[in-house]
C-alpha positions in Angstrom: 14.4 -18.9 39.7 16.8 -18.6 42.6 19.6 -17.7 40.2 17.4 -15.0 38.7 16.5 -13.6 42.1 20.1 -13.5 43.2 21.1 -11.8 40.0 18.3 -9.3 40.3 19.3 -8.5 43.9 23.0 -8.0 42.8 21.9 -5.7 40.0 19.6 -3.7 42.3 22.4 -3.2 44.8 24.9 -2.0 42.3 22.5 0.2 40.2 23.0 4.0 40.1 19.8 4.5 42.0 20.9 2.2 44.8 24.2 4.0 45.0 22.4 7.3 45.1 21.2 6.4 48.6 24.7 6.9 50.0 24.9 10.0 52.1 28.6 10.2 52.2 29.4 12.1 49.0 28.2 14.9 46.8 27.8 12.7 43.7 24.0 12.0 44.3 23.5 15.8 44.5 25.1 16.7 41.1 21.6 17.3 39.6 21.4 20.4 41.9 24.0 22.4 39.9 22.7 25.2 37.8 20.2 27.9 38.3 16.7 27.6 39.9 13.9 30.0 40.6 10.8 30.0 42.8 7.9 32.5 42.7 5.3 33.0 45.4 3.1 36.1 45.1 5.3 39.2 45.0 8.5 37.4 46.0 11.0 35.7 43.8 13.8 33.4 45.0 16.8 32.6 42.8 19.1 29.9 43.8 22.2 28.7 41.9 24.8 26.0 42.6 28.1 25.3 40.9 30.5 22.4 41.4 33.9 23.6 42.6 35.3 20.2 43.1 34.3 16.6 43.9 34.0 17.7 47.6 32.5 21.2 47.3 29.5 22.9 45.7 29.0 26.6 46.1 25.6 28.2 46.2 23.8 31.5 46.5 20.2 32.3 47.1 18.7 35.8 46.5 15.2 36.7 47.6 13.7 39.8 45.9 10.5 41.5 45.2 9.1 40.6 41.7 7.9 44.1 40.8 11.2 46.0 41.2 13.8 43.3 41.9 14.6 44.9 45.3 16.7 42.4 47.2 15.1 41.4 50.5 17.8 38.9 51.6 20.6 36.8 50.3 22.4 33.7 51.5 25.7 32.1 50.7 25.7 28.3 50.8 28.1 25.5 50.4 27.8 21.8 50.2 30.9 20.1 51.6 31.9 16.4 51.6 33.9 16.1 54.8 34.9 12.5 54.2 32.3 10.5 56.1 29.6 13.2 56.2 28.1 15.8 53.9 27.1 19.2 55.2 25.1 22.2 53.9 26.7 25.3 55.3 24.6 28.5 55.1 25.8 32.1 55.7 22.9 34.6 56.1 23.4 38.3 56.3 23.0 39.4 59.9 24.4 36.2 61.4 28.1 36.4 62.4 28.8 32.7 61.8 27.5 30.3 59.2 25.1 27.5 60.2 25.8 23.9 59.2 23.2 21.2 58.5 24.3 17.5 58.3 22.9 15.4 55.5 21.0 12.8 57.5 18.9 11.1 54.9 19.1 10.5 51.2 16.6 8.2 49.5 14.1 8.3 46.7 15.8 11.4 45.4 15.1 13.3 48.6 18.1 14.8 50.5 17.5 15.9 54.1 19.9 18.2 56.1 19.4 18.7 59.8 20.7 20.8 62.7 18.4 20.5 65.7 20.5 23.0 67.7 19.5 25.8 65.3 16.4 27.9 66.0 15.0 27.9 62.5 15.2 26.1 60.3 16.2 22.8 61.8 15.5 20.7 58.7 16.0 21.5 55.0 14.9 18.9 52.4 15.6 18.9 48.7 13.4 16.6 46.6 14.5 16.0 43.0 11.2 15.9 41.1 12.5 15.8 37.6 15.3 17.4 35.5 13.6 20.8 35.7 11.8 20.8 39.1 13.0 20.6 42.7 10.8 20.8 45.8 12.3 22.2 49.0 10.8 22.0 52.5 12.2 24.2 55.3 10.9 23.4 58.8 11.5 23.5 62.5 10.7 19.7 62.5 7.4 20.4 64.2 4.8 22.9 63.0 6.5 25.8 61.3 7.1 24.9 57.7 7.3 26.5 54.3 7.6 24.9 50.8 9.4 26.1 47.8 8.8 24.9 44.2 11.9 25.6 42.1 12.1 25.5 38.4 15.4 25.1 36.5 16.4 28.2 34.6 20.1 27.3 33.8 21.6 23.9 33.6 
């Protein structure tokens, strides 16, 4: 029984799921590439990600009115592996400089980026639900929070 337990422990530590808990590369986030959409009332958000290299994913998010597709806002994003840390860098129209969020937690298919110096948001979490669904929580790490339920539109 001890040999079985040791073998099971070794297998669990080297399984892809165990390796996915490493927060120091973009590999566990590869499922994010492609196109996603979220709808809430009269507003539609389209987010897309593409892998530029092993160290960089480029993203864009466009928020528009569902009825006439009038763009309300857009955001350029980048996921960057900086060697020992991964960052989500967001550039929003109206802000002179981009804002970076460090990947601080990655487990159970949930990836949390934080920047407690930023006014809002301070925390952005991506939760892989399944191949076609992602849940995103954006918050100030206290009371102000909103949730987005994305569905895959392009793989």
